[in-house]
BABA-293073 format. One line per 5 residues: their letters; for each residue x, y, z of C-alpha. Coordinates in pm, 1 decimal. Example, Ala and Ser with C-alpha at 12.3 -4.5 7.8 and 13.67 -1.06 7.14 Angstrom:
// BABA-293073
as> 1230.0,-450.0,780.0 ~ 1367.0,-106.0,714.0 $
END
This chain:
// BABA-293073
miisg> -47.2,4123.3,-4401.7 ~ 103.7,4193.2,-4063.0 ~ 323.8,3918.7,-3927.6 ~ 394.8,3931.8,-3556.5 ~ 535.5,3691.6,-3303.5 $
discg> 634.0,3331.6,-3371.8 ~ 497.1,2978.6,-3336.4 ~ 732.1,2729.3,-3179.1 ~ 549.2,2419.0,-3302.8 ~ 728.5,2308.0,-3619.7 $
gakss> 417.2,2206.6,-3809.6 ~ 227.5,2521.6,-3720.9 ~ 525.7,2737.0,-3806.8 ~ 554.8,2564.3,-4143.8 ~ 185.3,2624.0,-4213.8 $
laklw> 223.1,2989.2,-4116.7 ~ 522.9,3025.9,-4343.6 ~ 330.4,2877.2,-4636.8 ~ 38.6,3113.1,-4569.3 ~ 272.7,3412.3,-4543.3 $
lsdmd> 450.6,3323.8,-4866.5 ~ 113.4,3294.5,-5039.0 ~ 17.4,3641.5,-4916.1 ~ 357.1,3777.4,-5016.1 ~ 306.6,3642.8,-5366.0 $
kylqs> -35.2,3813.7,-5380.7 ~ 120.3,4134.5,-5253.8 ~ 398.7,4129.5,-5510.3 ~ 147.8,4060.3,-5786.9 ~ -68.4,4353.0,-5675.5 $
cktef> 239.0,4576.4,-5678.6 ~ 271.6,4513.2,-6050.3 ~ -68.2,4667.7,-6127.2 ~ -69.4,5012.6,-6279.1 ~ -260.6,5153.9,-5983.7 $
wknvf> -4.3,5051.9,-5721.4 ~ 286.1,5148.4,-5944.5 ~ 135.9,5497.2,-5955.4 ~ 89.5,5502.0,-5577.5 ~ 449.8,5397.0,-5513.5 $
raeln> 574.9,5649.3,-5769.1 ~ 379.2,5928.9,-5599.9 ~ 512.3,5830.5,-5258.0 ~ 869.3,5810.5,-5384.5 ~ 842.3,6149.2,-5553.0 $
yilpe> 715.0,6295.2,-5225.5 ~ 992.0,6137.9,-5017.1 ~ 1287.2,6230.5,-5238.1 ~ 1289.8,6608.9,-5178.8 ~ 1216.6,6557.1,-4810.4 $
lkgak> 1539.7,6360.1,-4776.7 ~ 1754.4,6622.6,-4946.7 ~ 2092.3,6641.0,-4774.0 ~ 2062.9,6293.2,-4620.9 ~ 2279.2,6000.2,-4723.6 $
dvlsv> 2226.1,5711.6,-4481.4 ~ 1855.8,5627.5,-4459.8 ~ 1674.7,5371.6,-4245.8 ~ 1331.6,5247.2,-4352.3 ~ 1141.2,5080.2,-4068.6 $
gcgpa> 891.6,4809.0,-4162.1 ~ 1015.9,4806.5,-4518.9 ~ 879.6,4465.2,-4621.7 ~ 1011.3,4381.7,-4972.1 ~ 1148.2,4738.0,-4995.0 $
iieag> 989.5,4846.5,-5323.3 ~ 997.8,5220.6,-5258.2 ~ 1332.1,5182.1,-5083.0 ~ 1479.9,5042.9,-5403.7 ~ 1379.1,5369.8,-5569.4 $
laehg> 1562.6,5562.9,-5299.8 ~ 1873.9,5353.9,-5358.9 ~ 1854.4,5431.2,-5730.6 ~ 1874.2,5799.7,-5638.3 ~ 2198.7,5749.7,-5448.3 $
fnvtg> 2084.4,5695.8,-5090.3 ~ 2247.5,5431.1,-4871.5 ~ 1931.2,5252.2,-4761.6 ~ 1894.4,5009.9,-4472.4 ~ 1564.7,4824.3,-4450.9 $
ldise> 1448.5,4697.2,-4111.2 ~ 1169.7,4442.9,-4085.2 ~ 1073.8,4160.9,-3848.8 ~ 1016.4,3924.7,-4142.3 ~ 1317.1,3763.8,-4307.0 $
ealne> 1084.8,3631.2,-4579.0 ~ 985.5,3984.7,-4675.2 ~ 1345.5,4102.8,-4670.4 ~ 1443.0,3818.7,-4903.9 ~ 1234.4,3992.9,-5170.4 $
aadsi> 1424.0,4321.5,-5136.4 ~ 1659.3,4443.6,-5408.2 ~ 2030.1,4376.3,-5367.3 ~ 2088.0,4750.5,-5347.1 ~ 1921.7,4753.8,-5003.4 $
rtvag> 2103.2,4656.2,-4685.3 ~ 1847.2,4448.5,-4497.0 ~ 1829.1,4380.8,-4124.2 ~ 1579.7,4144.3,-3960.9 ~ 1474.0,4290.1,-3628.9 $
saenm> 1225.5,4488.7,-3425.2 ~ 1154.2,4859.6,-3438.3 ~ 1112.2,4862.4,-3062.8 ~ 1462.1,4727.2,-2999.3 ~ 1678.7,4844.4,-3288.4 $
dfadd> 2019.7,4684.7,-3311.6 ~ 2194.1,4996.8,-3438.9 ~ 2444.6,5227.5,-3272.1 ~ 2342.6,5574.7,-3160.5 ~ 2347.0,5838.5,-3435.0 $
sfdav> 2366.6,5587.6,-3721.5 ~ 2139.7,5751.2,-3980.4 ~ 2076.9,6087.6,-4142.4 ~ 1709.4,6004.9,-4186.2 ~ 1449.4,5747.0,-4085.5 $
vyias> 1127.9,5678.2,-4275.6 ~ 813.8,5485.8,-4183.8 ~ 607.7,5422.7,-4496.7 ~ 265.1,5317.9,-4363.9 ~ 423.0,5095.6,-4098.1 $
lqfie> 430.0,5279.1,-3763.2 ~ 59.4,5222.4,-3694.9 ~ 112.2,4846.5,-3704.3 ~ 369.5,4841.8,-3423.5 ~ 222.8,4749.6,-3084.4 $
nykqa> 454.1,4971.9,-2878.9 ~ 497.4,5250.5,-3131.0 ~ 613.8,5495.9,-2865.2 ~ 913.9,5274.9,-2792.5 ~ 983.2,5257.1,-3167.0 $
ikqta> 984.1,5638.0,-3179.2 ~ 1229.8,5651.3,-2887.8 ~ 1456.0,5409.2,-3070.5 ~ 1423.6,5618.9,-3383.6 ~ 1533.4,5931.5,-3196.9 $
rviry> 1833.6,5739.6,-3065.8 ~ 1962.0,5619.4,-3403.8 ~ 1907.4,5949.1,-3593.4 ~ 2199.9,6190.2,-3607.2 ~ 2187.5,6551.7,-3492.7 $
ngkll> 1972.1,6754.6,-3733.9 ~ 1854.2,6425.3,-3883.6 ~ 1516.6,6388.2,-4052.5 ~ 1214.7,6175.3,-3972.3 ~ 938.5,6108.3,-4224.5 $
vmlln> 633.3,5915.3,-4108.0 ~ 353.6,5831.3,-4349.3 ~ 40.2,5732.9,-4159.1 ~ -273.3,5583.1,-4307.6 ~ -556.1,5833.8,-4268.8 $
pesrf> -861.8,5666.3,-4109.4 ~ -1090.2,5948.7,-4225.5 ~ -1010.7,5896.3,-4592.7 ~ -1233.9,5728.4,-4846.2 ~ -942.8,5496.4,-4931.2 $
fkekt> -908.1,5373.3,-4571.6 ~ -1279.1,5314.9,-4529.2 ~ -1301.2,5121.4,-4854.7 ~ -1003.5,4902.0,-4766.7 ~ -1127.3,4818.1,-4417.7 $
gnpds> -1438.6,4683.5,-4586.3 ~ -1221.8,4415.6,-4746.2 ~ -1150.3,4137.1,-4492.6 ~ -830.6,4044.3,-4678.4 ~ -680.5,4392.6,-4654.2 $
yinri> -378.5,4433.1,-4427.7 ~ -529.7,4760.5,-4306.7 ~ -764.2,4562.1,-4083.4 ~ -461.1,4472.9,-3871.9 ~ -385.8,4833.4,-3788.9 $
khtnl> -325.5,4893.5,-3417.4 ~ -330.5,5272.4,-3390.9 ~ -576.6,5504.5,-3564.5 ~ -559.5,5814.6,-3343.6 ~ -332.8,6033.9,-3553.9 $
kever> -309.7,6310.0,-3293.0 ~ -185.3,6066.2,-3028.6 ~ 87.0,5944.7,-3264.1 ~ 171.7,6303.3,-3352.4 ~ 209.5,6398.9,-2985.3 $
aiaeh> 435.8,6101.8,-2919.8 ~ 665.0,6202.4,-3207.7 ~ 665.9,6566.0,-3095.5 ~ 825.0,6457.9,-2766.0 ~ 1145.4,6380.5,-2957.6 $
fsiqt> 1131.3,6589.8,-3275.7 ~ 1021.1,6929.8,-3397.5 ~ 745.7,6845.2,-3644.8 ~ 533.2,6962.2,-3934.9 ~ 228.7,6777.6,-4067.5 $
efflg> 13.8,6760.2,-4377.8 ~ -233.2,6538.1,-4558.1 ~ -115.5,6382.4,-4883.8 ~ -213.9,6160.9,-5176.1 ~ -576.1,6173.0,-5273.5 $
ikgqr> -719.2,5840.1,-5386.9 ~ -1067.8,5789.3,-5527.2 ~ -1123.6,5449.6,-5681.6 ~ -832.6,5396.0,-5919.8 ~ -763.3,5767.2,-5953.0 $
ifesq> -464.8,5926.8,-5777.3 ~ -443.1,6301.4,-5737.5 ~ -303.3,6577.0,-5515.9 ~ -523.7,6651.5,-5218.3 ~ -487.5,6773.3,-4862.5 $
rpnla> -854.0,6719.7,-4781.5 ~ -888.7,6481.0,-4483.8 ~ -1171.7,6287.7,-4646.6 ~ -971.9,6225.3,-4965.4 ~ -603.3,6219.0,-4868.0 $
slyvi> -499.4,5861.2,-4795.9 ~ -194.7,5961.7,-4590.1 ~ -117.4,6189.5,-4298.0 ~ 250.7,6280.2,-4307.7 ~ 456.4,6381.6,-4006.1 $
kgkkn> 791.4,6539.6,-4087.8 ~ 1032.8,6567.0,-3797.3 ~ 1374.7,6708.6,-3730.0 ~ 1604.7,6602.2,-3449.3 ~ 1752.3,6926.5,-3325.0 $
gktnr> 1889.7,6825.5,-2987.1 ~ 2138.3,6580.4,-2842.7 ~ 2047.2,6214.6,-2828.7 ~ 1816.3,6141.8,-2538.4 ~ 1994.6,5873.6,-2340.6 $
ncrkn> 1657.7,5742.1,-2228.6 ~ 1611.1,5634.0,-2590.6 ~ 1870.6,5359.8,-2556.3 ~ 1769.8,4999.1,-2602.0 ~ 1597.1,4860.9,-2294.1 $
gktrd> 1475.5,4506.9,-2297.4 ~ 1289.8,4284.8,-2537.9 ~ 1023.9,4398.0,-2778.5 ~ 662.0,4307.9,-2710.5 ~ 571.6,4264.2,-3072.5 $
gfsav> 722.9,4247.4,-3419.2 ~ 575.3,4363.9,-3743.9 ~ 587.6,4351.9,-4118.0 ~ 369.3,4603.9,-4297.8 ~ 328.9,4387.8,-4605.7 $
gvl> 12.1,4235.7,-4736.7 ~ -275.0,4219.1,-4977.2 ~ -352.7,4584.4,-5040.5 $
END
């Protein structure tokens, strides 16, 4: 479930919080199923070699930071950024958590060796501003890894048929537009990844079967000073929900 914005009315905010906590509980329960354990394991195993040589890693839209906990177990210093404090409260103690917006990151320039977006960038309203902020906080020669949900995949089409799926709150489905925006700040490589058919998980780079489109970037120039923080964010996000 994607949580964005706030409700100033106390009663409404309380009702929203109760609804969110209910969805978080459903999400955490679904994460315990063998299927999602296998998905997270496959994603973690993909990410680990891509982050070789990095130490300080930022995960944007981390939610309860399940995969991020795996990164921490492998020796990375992981910071998880999410708009939802409730989601961050579920994160492992090994993760440094920061409540905030991707579009207005409260980090100094050149703070991280790598930044990852695990199926979260497409849920950010102003994703181009988030990318600018990402370029600002990554160090020279730093790495960017963006996992995008692939709208052409069988997995995506099945999930959008479920009204309770968080995927229905996706804001950006044009992968080439996202790719071009990232290429303005990073040298990039792309590939499809993670075939899913029903409960079966397998290697596939076929667009109709691969659930993810991965953009791998490298920051090979000096920090663009235009990437500095500039004003308030238009929207917040938390890429957590009933899968």
